[in-house]
N, C-alpha and C positions, 0 to 999 in steps of 0.2 A: 503493500499500499505505500503509494507515494502522493500526497493529496495536501491541496490547501484549502483549509476549512475557513469559510467566509462568515462571521458571527453579526453582521448586520441583516436586517429584514424589515420590510416596512410594516409588516403585521405580527410578525414574532418576537416576543420580548427576548433579551439579550440572555437570560439566565436559562430560558428554555434551549436556546441554540447551542448553550455550553454543554448541557446535559445530553443534547442530542448528539454532540461530537463525541462525548464519553461513551454513549451508548454504542455508536459505530466503531469505536476502537475496540471495545470490548467485546462486540459482535465478530470483528474480523479476527482476532485474537482466538476466540473460542473454535471459529470455522478453521483456522489454520492449526490448530492443535488436534483437532479431529482427523486431519489427514493421515493417511497411512505413512507408518515410518520405513523408512529404507532399511535394509538388512544392515546390522553391527551399529544400529544407532539407539541412543535412550530416550532422547526428547528432542522436541523441537526447540530451538533456541532463536532469539530474535535479535537483529540489530536495528538498533532504532536512534533516529534523529529528531529532533525537535527545536523550532525556532520560530521567530517572526516571518521571516522568508526562508525560500529553499537555500540562499547563499549564506544565510547568517546562522543555519543549523547546526548545533551541537550534539555531539553523541550523548545519549542518556541509557540508562537502564531500563528494561521493559515495566519494572514495577515502579518507575518514577512519572510515566506517562502522565497519570492522573494528576499529580502534584504538580507537573509542568502545565496542563490545562488550568488547574486553579490558578496558577501564576500569572497565566495570560489574561484571566477573567479579572484577577485584582488590577492587572496594569491596563484593563478595558481596551484589549487590543481588538481592532476590526476583523482581524485575519491572523492564522498562523499556518505553519507546516509543519507536517508530520510525516516521518518516513519509517515504516515497519517492514522489514524483510526478513523471512523466516529461513532459517539454517539449520540443518541437522547438528545435534549435541550429542557428545559422548560423555557421560560421568567419569570423573577422576577420584581417586582415593585422596582424603585429606592428609596431609602428613601430620603426625602427632608431635 
């Protein structure tokens, strides 16, 4: 998913648009996680970027996306860019 979400609409309130974008992101992540895993892969991992524009987007962890959207809401941005790309992930043992 590479998308710029616009948070301006003449009839829909700002808070409703923000919740709609969060819902879209959660649905996308859920849909990607349901896909069949390739052999020798443990889970789906995600490369994520977030920013006001595509050029200013910075790498973030998938768990921080909601916090980034909340921060965009506090700054009252008119739009923001989000990029989420699925990749295969392999679990590694933690060193003690």
